[in-house]
C-alpha positions as a Python dict, from the first residue, in 0.01 Angstrom:
ca = {
    (1, 'X'): (0, 0, 0),
    (2, 'X'): (141, 335, -109),
    (3, 'X'): (28, 689, -30),
    (4, 'X'): (-133, 728, -372),
    (5, 'X'): (-356, 426, -311),
    (6, 'X'): (-552, 638, -62),
    (7, 'X'): (-504, 974, -234),
    (8, 'X'): (-777, 1230, -299),
    (9, 'X'): (-622, 1483, -536),
    (10, 'X'): (-675, 1856, -568),
    (11, 'X'): (-569, 1979, -912),
    (12, 'X'): (-426, 2332, -943),
    (13, 'X'): (-337, 2520, -1261),
    (14, 'X'): (-117, 2779, -1087),
    (15, 'X'): (-79, 3038, -1362),
    (16, 'X'): (-457, 3062, -1376),
    (17, 'X'): (-543, 3041, -1008),
    (18, 'X'): (-289, 3311, -917),
    (19, 'X'): (-397, 3544, -1200),
    (20, 'X'): (-53, 3548, -1364),
    (21, 'X'): (-4, 3738, -1693),
    (22, 'X'): (-67, 3534, -2008),
    (23, 'X'): (280, 3613, -2146),
    (24, 'X'): (610, 3582, -1961),
    (25, 'X'): (825, 3896, -1967),
    (26, 'X'): (1115, 3707, -1805),
    (27, 'X'): (1149, 3986, -1551),
    (28, 'X'): (1205, 3983, -1178),
    (29, 'X'): (1017, 3706, -995),
    (30, 'X'): (660, 3790, -891),
    (31, 'X'): (587, 3579, -582),
    (32, 'X'): (234, 3479, -676),
    (33, 'X'): (282, 3117, -567),
    (34, 'X'): (286, 3240, -207),
    (35, 'X'): (-79, 3344, -247),
    (36, 'X'): (-162, 2972, -265),
    (37, 'X'): (-33, 2898, 86),
    (38, 'X'): (-377, 2970, 247),
    (39, 'X'): (-529, 2722, 3),
    (40, 'X'): (-344, 2437, 172),
    (41, 'X'): (-573, 2448, 478),
    (42, 'X'): (-878, 2471, 252),
    (43, 'X'): (-760, 2168, 56),
    (44, 'X'): (-710, 1977, 379),
    (45, 'X'): (-1051, 2084, 513),
    (46, 'X'): (-1239, 1945, 213),
    (47, 'X'): (-1072, 1607, 257),
    (48, 'X'): (-798, 1613, -8),
    (49, 'X'): (-458, 1475, 84),
    (50, 'X'): (-264, 1524, -241),
    (51, 'X'): (-209, 1810, -485),
    (52, 'X'): (-135, 1792, -856),
    (53, 'X'): (3, 2134, -951),
    (54, 'X'): (141, 2254, -1283),
    (55, 'X'): (280, 2353, -1513),
    (56, 'X'): (526, 2531, -1285),
    (57, 'X'): (852, 2591, -1466),
    (58, 'X'): (976, 2881, -1676),
    (59, 'X'): (781, 2908, -1999),
    (60, 'X'): (658, 3150, -2263),
    (61, 'X'): (283, 3155, -2204),
    (62, 'X'): (43, 2882, -2091),
    (63, 'X'): (323, 2682, -1929),
    (64, 'X'): (360, 2393, -2171),
    (65, 'X'): (634, 2560, -2379),
    (66, 'X'): (904, 2504, -2117),
    (67, 'X'): (1220, 2715, -2142),
    (68, 'X'): (1388, 2606, -1816),
    (69, 'X'): (1300, 2285, -1630),
    (70, 'X'): (1496, 2387, -1321),
    (71, 'X'): (1352, 2731, -1255),
    (72, 'X'): (1006, 2821, -1126),
    (73, 'X'): (821, 3041, -1375),
    (74, 'X'): (912, 3400, -1285),
    (75, 'X'): (543, 3491, -1297),
    (76, 'X'): (498, 3260, -995),
    (77, 'X'): (814, 3341, -800),
    (78, 'X'): (1148, 3173, -741),
    (79, 'X'): (1262, 2825, -645),
    (80, 'X'): (1254, 2906, -274),
    (81, 'X'): (882, 2982, -305),
    (82, 'X'): (821, 2638, -454),
    (83, 'X'): (1032, 2468, -187),
    (84, 'X'): (830, 2645, 80),
    (85, 'X'): (500, 2552, -82),
    (86, 'X'): (583, 2181, -94),
    (87, 'X'): (719, 2191, 262),
    (88, 'X'): (397, 2351, 390),
    (89, 'X'): (192, 2084, 213),
    (90, 'X'): (403, 1811, 371),
    (91, 'X'): (351, 1966, 715),
    (92, 'X'): (-24, 1918, 660),
    (93, 'X'): (34, 1560, 538),
    (94, 'X'): (-48, 1652, 179),
    (95, 'X'): (158, 1496, -101),
    (96, 'X'): (252, 1702, -408),
    (97, 'X'): (309, 1603, -771),
    (98, 'X'): (434, 1832, -1050),
    (99, 'X'): (341, 1854, -1418),
    (100, 'X'): (624, 1705, -1625),
    (101, 'X'): (622, 1844, -1981),
    (102, 'X'): (883, 1617, -2137),
    (103, 'X'): (747, 1557, -2487),
    (104, 'X'): (843, 1900, -2618),
    (105, 'X'): (1008, 2227, -2517),
    (106, 'X'): (959, 2592, -2600),
    (107, 'X'): (1172, 2767, -2859),
    (108, 'X'): (1361, 2954, -2584),
    (109, 'X'): (1496, 2632, -2435),
    (110, 'X'): (1878, 2637, -2430),
    (111, 'X'): (1921, 2342, -2668),
    (112, 'X'): (1692, 2487, -2934),
    (113, 'X'): (1853, 2832, -2905),
    (114, 'X'): (2192, 2668, -2964),
    (115, 'X'): (2063, 2505, -3282),
    (116, 'X'): (1935, 2841, -3407),
    (117, 'X'): (2277, 2993, -3344),
    (118, 'X'): (2511, 2716, -3462),
    (119, 'X'): (2285, 2523, -3700),
    (120, 'X'): (2458, 2206, -3828),
    (121, 'X'): (2747, 2243, -3585),
    (122, 'X'): (2524, 2251, -3276),
    (123, 'X'): (2582, 1954, -3041),
    (124, 'X'): (2206, 1963, -2972),
    (125, 'X'): (2089, 1917, -3332),
    (126, 'X'): (1977, 1560, -3248),
    (127, 'X'): (1793, 1663, -2932),
    (128, 'X'): (1485, 1727, -3146),
    (129, 'X'): (1300, 1515, -3398),
    (130, 'X'): (1373, 1549, -3771),
    (131, 'X'): (1561, 1878, -3771),
    (132, 'X'): (1596, 1961, -4141),
    (133, 'X'): (1831, 2243, -4238),
    (134, 'X'): (1696, 2236, -4591),
    (135, 'X'): (1356, 2359, -4480),
    (136, 'X'): (1205, 2663, -4314),
    (137, 'X'): (904, 2767, -4100),
    (138, 'X'): (691, 3069, -4008),
    (139, 'X'): (966, 3190, -3773),
    (140, 'X'): (1213, 3197, -4067),
    (141, 'X'): (1457, 2980, -3873),
    (142, 'X'): (1613, 2849, -4191),
    (143, 'X'): (1529, 2495, -4084),
    (144, 'X'): (1223, 2293, -3985),
    (145, 'X'): (1149, 2023, -3728),
    (146, 'X'): (879, 1803, -3581),
    (147, 'X'): (643, 1975, -3340),
    (148, 'X'): (359, 1877, -3112),
    (149, 'X'): (4, 1916, -3236),
    (150, 'X'): (97, 2121, -3541),
    (151, 'X'): (247, 2408, -3340),
    (152, 'X'): (609, 2503, -3410),
    (153, 'X'): (603, 2682, -3074),
    (154, 'X'): (625, 2333, -2921),
    (155, 'X'): (941, 2163, -3046),
    (156, 'X'): (928, 1784, -3017),
    (157, 'X'): (1214, 1630, -2818),
    (158, 'X'): (1391, 1322, -2952),
    (159, 'X'): (1324, 1090, -2661),
    (160, 'X'): (1533, 815, -2820),
    (161, 'X'): (1845, 1029, -2790),
    (162, 'X'): (2035, 903, -2481),
    (163, 'X'): (2145, 1260, -2401),
    (164, 'X'): (1783, 1379, -2390),
    (165, 'X'): (1682, 1081, -2180),
    (166, 'X'): (1965, 1144, -1934),
    (167, 'X'): (1884, 1514, -1914),
    (168, 'X'): (1517, 1458, -1830),
    (169, 'X'): (1608, 1190, -1575),
    (170, 'X'): (1842, 1441, -1411),
    (171, 'X'): (1557, 1695, -1407),
    (172, 'X'): (1347, 1450, -1206),
    (173, 'X'): (1633, 1391, -965),
    (174, 'X'): (1670, 1768, -931),
    (175, 'X'): (1300, 1816, -857),
    (176, 'X'): (1320, 1558, -579),
    (177, 'X'): (1640, 1691, -423),
    (178, 'X'): (1545, 2058, -461),
    (179, 'X'): (1170, 2055, -395),
    (180, 'X'): (1101, 1713, -236),
    (181, 'X'): (824, 1642, -488),
    (182, 'X'): (632, 1314, -446),
    (183, 'X'): (550, 1233, -808),
    (184, 'X'): (499, 1359, -1162),
    (185, 'X'): (207, 1383, -1400),
    (186, 'X'): (350, 1327, -1749),
    (187, 'X'): (198, 1562, -2005),
    (188, 'X'): (100, 1400, -2338),
    (189, 'X'): (202, 1056, -2213),
    (190, 'X'): (9, 890, -2494),
    (191, 'X'): (274, 1014, -2742),
    (192, 'X'): (582, 951, -2526),
    (193, 'X'): (827, 682, -2631),
    (194, 'X'): (779, 368, -2420),
    (195, 'X'): (1152, 313, -2365),
    (196, 'X'): (1170, 674, -2248),
    (197, 'X'): (892, 609, -1998),
    (198, 'X'): (1068, 297, -1877),
    (199, 'X'): (1374, 511, -1803),
    (200, 'X'): (1157, 755, -1610),
    (201, 'X'): (1009, 466, -1409),
    (202, 'X'): (1359, 344, -1327),
    (203, 'X'): (1443, 689, -1191),
    (204, 'X'): (1112, 703, -1002),
    (205, 'X'): (1198, 379, -829),
    (206, 'X'): (1540, 519, -742),
    (207, 'X'): (1471, 869, -612),
    (208, 'X'): (1208, 817, -344),
    (209, 'X'): (992, 541, -193),
    (210, 'X'): (648, 537, -356),
    (211, 'X'): (738, 808, -609),
    (212, 'X'): (434, 820, -839),
    (213, 'X'): (424, 849, -1218),
    (214, 'X'): (87, 931, -1371),
    (215, 'X'): (41, 998, -1742),
    (216, 'X'): (-202, 1202, -1948),
    (217, 'X'): (-364, 950, -2182),
    (218, 'X'): (-683, 1047, -2366),
    (219, 'X'): (-782, 719, -2528),
    (220, 'X'): (-663, 362, -2568),
    (221, 'X'): (-591, 44, -2376),
    (222, 'X'): (-468, 191, -2050),
    (223, 'X'): (-282, -130, -1961),
    (224, 'X'): (-25, -38, -2229),
    (225, 'X'): (89, 243, -2003),
    (226, 'X'): (-6, 121, -1654),
    (227, 'X'): (220, -165, -1556),
    (228, 'X'): (529, -245, -1352),
    (229, 'X'): (765, -120, -1623),
    (230, 'X'): (618, 218, -1715),
    (231, 'X'): (355, 421, -1526),
    (232, 'X'): (158, 374, -1205),
    (233, 'X'): (-157, 536, -1343),
    (234, 'X'): (-309, 739, -1627),
    (235, 'X'): (-588, 991, -1665),
    (236, 'X'): (-923, 815, -1696),
    (237, 'X'): (-1082, 1006, -1985),
    (238, 'X'): (-1311, 712, -2061),
    (239, 'X'): (-1481, 739, -1722),
    (240, 'X'): (-1478, 1120, -1741),
    (241, 'X'): (-1690, 1107, -2057),
    (242, 'X'): (-1921, 841, -1918),
    (243, 'X'): (-1987, 1028, -1592),
    (244, 'X'): (-2129, 1343, -1747),
    (245, 'X'): (-2298, 1191, -2053),
    (246, 'X'): (-2439, 905, -1847),
    (247, 'X'): (-2623, 1163, -1639),
    (248, 'X'): (-2718, 1395, -1923),
    (249, 'X'): (-2866, 1101, -2115),
    (250, 'X'): (-3015, 931, -1805),
    (251, 'X'): (-2801, 634, -1899),
    (252, 'X'): (-2627, 465, -1609),
    (253, 'X'): (-2561, 171, -1844),
    (254, 'X'): (-2286, 375, -2010),
    (255, 'X'): (-2117, 444, -1678),
    (256, 'X'): (-2148, 89, -1547),
    (257, 'X'): (-2025, -65, -1871),
    (258, 'X'): (-1726, 170, -1880),
    (259, 'X'): (-1641, 76, -1521),
    (260, 'X'): (-1674, -295, -1603),
    (261, 'X'): (-1445, -267, -1908),
    (262, 'X'): (-1181, -74, -1714),
    (263, 'X'): (-1207, -313, -1421),
    (264, 'X'): (-1153, -607, -1653),
    (265, 'X'): (-866, -422, -1823),
    (266, 'X'): (-695, -424, -1486),
    (267, 'X'): (-754, -801, -1448),
    (268, 'X'): (-1034, -735, -1198),
    (269, 'X'): (-775, -622, -946),
    (270, 'X'): (-868, -291, -778),
    (271, 'X'): (-523, -260, -622),
    (272, 'X'): (-312, -321, -932),
    (273, 'X'): (-474, -84, -1177),
    (274, 'X'): (-579, 246, -1021),
    (275, 'X'): (-668, 511, -1275),
    (276, 'X'): (-676, 886, -1210),
    (277, 'X'): (-1048, 972, -1209),
    (278, 'X'): (-1183, 1324, -1267),
    (279, 'X'): (-1494, 1504, -1385),
    (280, 'X'): (-1317, 1820, -1507),
    (281, 'X'): (-968, 1964, -1544),
    (282, 'X'): (-777, 2251, -1708),
    (283, 'X'): (-848, 2120, -2060),
    (284, 'X'): (-1221, 2039, -2043),
    (285, 'X'): (-1535, 2226, -1942),
    (286, 'X'): (-1637, 2243, -1578),
    (287, 'X'): (-1870, 1966, -1470),
    (288, 'X'): (-2129, 2218, -1349),
    (289, 'X'): (-2135, 2365, -1699),
    (290, 'X'): (-2157, 2027, -1871),
    (291, 'X'): (-2450, 1892, -1671),
    (292, 'X'): (-2793, 1954, -1826),
    (293, 'X'): (-2953, 1907, -1487),
    (294, 'X'): (-2742, 2089, -1229),
    (295, 'X'): (-2886, 1868, -954),
    (296, 'X'): (-2678, 1584, -1099),
    (297, 'X'): (-2372, 1747, -944),
    (298, 'X'): (-2443, 1529, -639),
    (299, 'X'): (-2463, 1180, -795),
    (300, 'X'): (-2174, 1259, -1032),
    (301, 'X'): (-1944, 1338, -741),
    (302, 'X'): (-2065, 1044, -534),
    (303, 'X'): (-1953, 820, -820),
    (304, 'X'): (-1624, 1009, -860),
    (305, 'X'): (-1539, 940, -495),
    (306, 'X'): (-1659, 579, -479),
    (307, 'X'): (-1586, 404, -809),
    (308, 'X'): (-1252, 217, -845),
    (309, 'X'): (-965, 459, -898),
    (310, 'X'): (-812, 770, -748),
    (311, 'X'): (-1046, 1073, -736),
    (312, 'X'): (-929, 1421, -834),
    (313, 'X'): (-1105, 1755, -786),
    (314, 'X'): (-1020, 2051, -1009),
    (315, 'X'): (-973, 2377, -818),
    (316, 'X'): (-1291, 2581, -785),
    (317, 'X'): (-1529, 2302, -881),
    (318, 'X'): (-1593, 2241, -511),
    (319, 'X'): (-1769, 2580, -521),
    (320, 'X'): (-1982, 2488, -823),
    (321, 'X'): (-1831, 2743, -1061),
    (322, 'X'): (-1889, 2752, -1436),
    (323, 'X'): (-1623, 2716, -1704),
    (324, 'X'): (-1708, 2692, -2073),
    (325, 'X'): (-1473, 2613, -2362),
    (326, 'X'): (-1406, 2912, -2585),
    (327, 'X'): (-1296, 2900, -2947),
    (328, 'X'): (-958, 3064, -2902),
    (329, 'X'): (-888, 3046, -2529),
    (330, 'X'): (-899, 2817, -2226),
    (331, 'X'): (-896, 3116, -1988),
    (332, 'X'): (-1247, 3051, -1857),
    (333, 'X'): (-1138, 2699, -1757),
    (334, 'X'): (-842, 2839, -1561),
    (335, 'X'): (-975, 3140, -1368),
    (336, 'X'): (-814, 3340, -1091),
    (337, 'X'): (-999, 3282, -764),
    (338, 'X'): (-983, 3471, -436),
    (339, 'X'): (-1010, 3223, -150),
    (340, 'X'): (-1132, 3500, 81),
    (341, 'X'): (-1456, 3510, -119),
    (342, 'X'): (-1515, 3145, -28),
    (343, 'X'): (-1407, 3154, 337),
    (344, 'X'): (-1750, 3035, 457),
    (345, 'X'): (-1800, 2782, 178),
    (346, 'X'): (-1797, 2478, 407),
    (347, 'X'): (-2107, 2605, 587),
    (348, 'X'): (-2272, 2826, 323),
    (349, 'X'): (-2200, 2652, -8),
    (350, 'X'): (-2376, 2318, -54),
    (351, 'X'): (-2134, 2205, -324),
    (352, 'X'): (-1839, 2248, -88),
    (353, 'X'): (-2027, 2075, 194),
    (354, 'X'): (-2091, 1778, -33),
    (355, 'X'): (-1727, 1752, -142),
    (356, 'X'): (-1607, 1769, 220),
    (357, 'X'): (-1855, 1497, 324),
    (358, 'X'): (-1739, 1274, 38),
    (359, 'X'): (-1379, 1332, 141),
    (360, 'X'): (-1457, 1228, 499),
    (361, 'X'): (-1635, 914, 379),
    (362, 'X'): (-1348, 821, 149),
    (363, 'X'): (-1091, 866, 424),
    (364, 'X'): (-1306, 671, 669),
    (365, 'X'): (-1342, 360, 454),
    (366, 'X'): (-1054, 145, 334),
    (367, 'X'): (-1298, -36, 107),
    (368, 'X'): (-1342, 277, -106),
    (369, 'X'): (-967, 279, -173),
    (370, 'X'): (-885, -91, -186),
    (371, 'X'): (-1214, -274, -228),
    (372, 'X'): (-1331, -481, -521),
    (373, 'X'): (-1625, -372, -735),
    (374, 'X'): (-1957, -558, -754),
    (375, 'X'): (-2255, -429, -946),
    (376, 'X'): (-2575, -470, -743),
    (377, 'X'): (-2840, -293, -951),
    (378, 'X'): (-2834, -125, -1289),
    (379, 'X'): (-3114, 66, -1459),
    (380, 'X'): (-3111, 372, -1682),
    (381, 'X'): (-3172, 605, -1388),
    (382, 'X'): (-3066, 401, -1085),
    (383, 'X'): (-2735, 235, -1007),
    (384, 'X'): (-2593, 54, -705),
    (385, 'X'): (-2268, -128, -639),
    (386, 'X'): (-2055, -244, -349),
    (387, 'X'): (-1686, -211, -264),
    (388, 'X'): (-1557, -492, -45),
    (389, 'X'): (-1225, -515, 141),
    (390, 'X'): (-1113, -736, 430),
    (391, 'X'): (-1466, -800, 551),
    (392, 'X'): (-1589, -442, 506),
    (393, 'X'): (-1866, -400, 250),
    (394, 'X'): (-1966, -48, 142),
    (395, 'X'): (-2281, -1, -66),
    (396, 'X'): (-2321, 297, -300),
    (397, 'X'): (-2657, 408, -440),
    (398, 'X'): (-2726, 684, -695),
    (399, 'X'): (-3037, 809, -871),
    (400, 'X'): (-3049, 1047, -1170),
    (401, 'X'): (-3428, 1061, -1184),
    (402, 'X'): (-3648, 1349, -1063),
    (403, 'X'): (-3834, 1109, -831),
    (404, 'X'): (-3720, 908, -531),
    (405, 'X'): (-3655, 538, -582),
    (406, 'X'): (-3655, 248, -337),
    (407, 'X'): (-3387, -19, -368),
    (408, 'X'): (-3352, -355, -195),
    (409, 'X'): (-2989, -461, -209),
    (410, 'X'): (-2769, -740, -72),
    (411, 'X'): (-2561, -621, 222),
    (412, 'X'): (-2251, -733, 408),
    (413, 'X'): (-2229, -941, 721),
    (414, 'X'): (-2327, -664, 965),
    (415, 'X'): (-2650, -570, 1137),
    (416, 'X'): (-2673, -207, 1037),
    (417, 'X'): (-2556, 52, 783),
    (418, 'X'): (-2530, 429, 807),
    (419, 'X'): (-2555, 681, 523),
    (420, 'X'): (-2234, 884, 508),
    (421, 'X'): (-2424, 1180, 359),
    (422, 'X'): (-2763, 1145, 527),
    (423, 'X'): (-2666, 1003, 865),
    (424, 'X'): (-2963, 768, 841),
    (425, 'X'): (-2922, 418, 987),
    (426, 'X'): (-3071, 119, 803),
    (427, 'X'): (-3111, -230, 954),
    (428, 'X'): (-3004, -538, 758),
    (429, 'X'): (-3294, -782, 721),
    (430, 'X'): (-3258, -1122, 559),
    (431, 'X'): (-2920, -1019, 423),
    (432, 'X'): (-3058, -709, 250),
    (433, 'X'): (-3097, -337, 309),
    (434, 'X'): (-3393, -142, 176),
    (435, 'X'): (-3312, 222, 107),
    (436, 'X'): (-3498, 516, -37),
    (437, 'X'): (-3267, 698, -277),
    (438, 'X'): (-3363, 1062, -310),
    (439, 'X'): (-3423, 1221, -648),
    (440, 'X'): (-3104, 1328, -830),
    (441, 'X'): (-2895, 1217, -537),
    (442, 'X'): (-2748, 917, -363),
    (443, 'X'): (-2559, 796, -57),
    (444, 'X'): (-2266, 588, 61),
    (445, 'X'): (-2379, 317, 303),
    (446, 'X'): (-2107, 228, 551),
    (447, 'X'): (-2136, -71, 783),
    (448, 'X'): (-2191, 22, 1148),
    (449, 'X'): (-1922, -149, 1353),
    (450, 'X'): (-1728, -69, 1667),
    (451, 'X'): (-1474, 102, 1443),
    (452, 'X'): (-1749, 312, 1283),
    (453, 'X'): (-1878, 416, 1624),
    (454, 'X'): (-1531, 518, 1735),
    (455, 'X'): (-1506, 748, 1432),
    (456, 'X'): (-1867, 861, 1441),
    (457, 'X'): (-1780, 1235, 1414),
    (458, 'X'): (-1645, 1161, 1066),
    (459, 'X'): (-1989, 1059, 945),
    (460, 'X'): (-2214, 1358, 990),
    (461, 'X'): (-2540, 1427, 806),
    (462, 'X'): (-2508, 1694, 539),
    (463, 'X'): (-2799, 1892, 403),
    (464, 'X'): (-2741, 1962, 36),
    (465, 'X'): (-2916, 2226, -169),
    (466, 'X'): (-2827, 2222, -537),
    (467, 'X'): (-2814, 2592, -607),
    (468, 'X'): (-2578, 2838, -766),
    (469, 'X'): (-2257, 2917, -580),
    (470, 'X'): (-2265, 3262, -423),
    (471, 'X'): (-1966, 3378, -623),
    (472, 'X'): (-1803, 3246, -942),
    (473, 'X'): (-1496, 3469, -950),
    (474, 'X'): (-1459, 3395, -1319),
    (475, 'X'): (-1258, 3654, -1503),
    (476, 'X'): (-1524, 3687, -1769),
    (477, 'X'): (-1793, 3743, -1503),
    (478, 'X'): (-1994, 3449, -1633),
    (479, 'X'): (-2312, 3407, -1430),
    (480, 'X'): (-2388, 3064, -1291),
    (481, 'X'): (-2745, 2969, -1370),
    (482, 'X'): (-2957, 2869, -1072),
    (483, 'X'): (-3041, 2501, -1073),
    (484, 'X'): (-3361, 2334, -956),
    (485, 'X'): (-3354, 2312, -576),
    (486, 'X'): (-3324, 1962, -437),
    (487, 'X'): (-3241, 1853, -87),
    (488, 'X'): (-3076, 1540, 46),
    (489, 'X'): (-3246, 1483, 378),
    (490, 'X'): (-3218, 1186, 614),
    (491, 'X'): (-3345, 876, 439),
    (492, 'X'): (-3710, 801, 507),
    (493, 'X'): (-3825, 463, 641),
    (494, 'X'): (-3826, 195, 374),
    (495, 'X'): (-4125, 218, 142),
    (496, 'X'): (-4326, -72, 9),
    (497, 'X'): (-4287, 40, -352),
    (498, 'X'): (-4182, -265, -555),
    (499, 'X'): (-3834, -257, -702),
    (500, 'X'): (-3852, -225, -1080),
    (501, 'X'): (-3740, -532, -1270),
    (502, 'X'): (-3576, -510, -1614),
    (503, 'X'): (-3613, -799, -1856),
    (504, 'X'): (-3273, -967, -1904),
    (505, 'X'): (-3290, -964, -2286),
    (506, 'X'): (-3390, -599, -2289),
    (507, 'X'): (-3111, -517, -2048),
    (508, 'X'): (-2851, -699, -2260),
    (509, 'X'): (-2968, -523, -2576),
    (510, 'X'): (-2966, -187, -2400),
    (511, 'X'): (-2611, -243, -2275),
    (512, 'X'): (-2489, -338, -2622),
    (513, 'X'): (-2656, -46, -2801),
    (514, 'X'): (-2559, 207, -2535),
    (515, 'X'): (-2202, 83, -2531),
    (516, 'X'): (-2164, 115, -2908),
    (517, 'X'): (-2306, 468, -2899),
    (518, 'X'): (-2084, 555, -2604),
    (519, 'X'): (-1778, 412, -2779),
    (520, 'X'): (-1829, 630, -3087),
    (521, 'X'): (-1905, 936, -2874),
    (522, 'X'): (-1594, 870, -2666),
    (523, 'X'): (-1374, 855, -2977),
    (524, 'X'): (-1528, 1174, -3112),
    (525, 'X'): (-1466, 1348, -2781),
    (526, 'X'): (-1107, 1225, -2771),
    (527, 'X'): (-1042, 1375, -3116),
    (528, 'X'): (-1199, 1707, -3019),
    (529, 'X'): (-1001, 1714, -2694),
    (530, 'X'): (-675, 1670, -2886),
    (531, 'X'): (-778, 1933, -3140),
    (532, 'X'): (-874, 2182, -2869),
    (533, 'X'): (-545, 2125, -2691),
    (534, 'X'): (-359, 2189, -3017),
    (535, 'X'): (-536, 2516, -3097),
    (536, 'X'): (-861, 2683, -3214),
    (537, 'X'): (-1136, 2448, -3330),
    (538, 'X'): (-1387, 2584, -3580),
    (539, 'X'): (-1754, 2491, -3600),
    (540, 'X'): (-1682, 2310, -3928),
    (541, 'X'): (-1408, 2104, -3762),
    (542, 'X'): (-1650, 2007, -3486),
    (543, 'X'): (-1912, 1912, -3743),
    (544, 'X'): (-1663, 1697, -3935),
    (545, 'X'): (-1585, 1504, -3616),
    (546, 'X'): (-1949, 1461, -3513),
    (547, 'X'): (-2048, 1347, -3864),
    (548, 'X'): (-1792, 1067, -3854),
    (549, 'X'): (-1965, 777, -3681),
    (550, 'X'): (-1733, 502, -3803),
    (551, 'X'): (-1520, 331, -3539),
    (552, 'X'): (-1214, 239, -3749),
    (553, 'X'): (-1204, 578, -3916),
    (554, 'X'): (-1210, 754, -3578),
    (555, 'X'): (-931, 530, -3445),
    (556, 'X'): (-715, 616, -3748),
    (557, 'X'): (-794, 983, -3697),
    (558, 'X'): (-664, 965, -3340),
    (559, 'X'): (-349, 784, -3453),
    (560, 'X'): (-284, 1060, -3708),
    (561, 'X'): (-211, 1308, -3428),
    (562, 'X'): (96, 1115, -3314),
}
């Protein structure tokens, strides 16, 4: 068991959160990173115990055109600021991982500048892919080269060059010795050379016990990357897509089938294949924006915190803020926020109260981190499963319908369960529990044992009102639309309403059809995500992607980006 097995991540895009300028003037350090120190207590208070922060190092603009891997971006401060930030996190028992942008560099990186100056005689000419001194580009360099995503601003490193490999490995060693970082999220891991990643894993095993490597992978067989030789985990974009569309379409089959496929991909071993789960991040729209029914914020996050994998929360989403993709900018996804405006969020903001309650439940139960996964009930609008570990059985129930629903479910070998969100206790009768799942809501049913009673303060009822957050703090002053008001109150006594039964043949057909539709939609979304990361996406480009409904064609389209 490693620290990341029980991690609940808080994801920070620091240039955005601190309100740093969009372009780097390479001037004197501006100590904006220090403004994030008060956030550490907030992160701890909502139940997170790990931070993924980045990009951090000197760059031209958005942070992914690195010009110096060993210097904090001057818009954020100096190296001492970063050392202090990590040290303060460690004091609060919060682990920290950095963004590692190792697929490409910016044009101001020392090796590329040397090539521009010395051309064929530069010792760094083979540090980049396919440098051709017979060509040219829009910068009039007098040579051309491979880039990332079609942007010559991002010069693709030759990861097969031993000198490049050694340099990046030394960067990782430097980050550990200088900043005491606990892991790295590898940007664009789905296009990194596998031998290169194996070298990074070797260094990870060397520098620090339980040093974690997680990669950004948008689509594919995750087991190619997650194994003993390469990475510990990857971003779970497949579940990300299923979580929001499964609610928008009232289709829990899509979510459950995605979970089943991923679980099988990991050989049905919850402890050997833990993916990095999220519902939004710095590249995709905020979950509150994506949901057609804002009340679904509750069941979406219950699933995020309870399904197999490692949950991650993107900064600000615990307040229920909006963030919509724009044609030529991701600024609205990466806003500056003033924590002072949310100082009472734990008591006054129902979104924050929910997230904190989920964090407490996750920390309270080992089964939610290490347990297996067993589907108990699956319908279009209702879903239940259990997580079981060393005799502890946790039952999770969610409902995306506008009406309450009663479920009778098999339970573990205990006499009583308690709802981690409602505080309601339910007796086990004939091996089952009968629970009323509130409309557009859900609960996490923890077994009541002596251990539970000892930690009873952890499990406190939370009253949730799905409403707009009091402040959005978005730079574009986008107004959050008020959602229908729903309340999660203590669960009522079991009703006598019969549990709906779905015909087996109908269920099988529904799963097959929904899966095929979800698979095509997932491929389309993966292509759009890559396009949007590469640059502006026009309406015609979006239409071309959506009009392509052919699986093999979409797969080839994705491969063409590499």
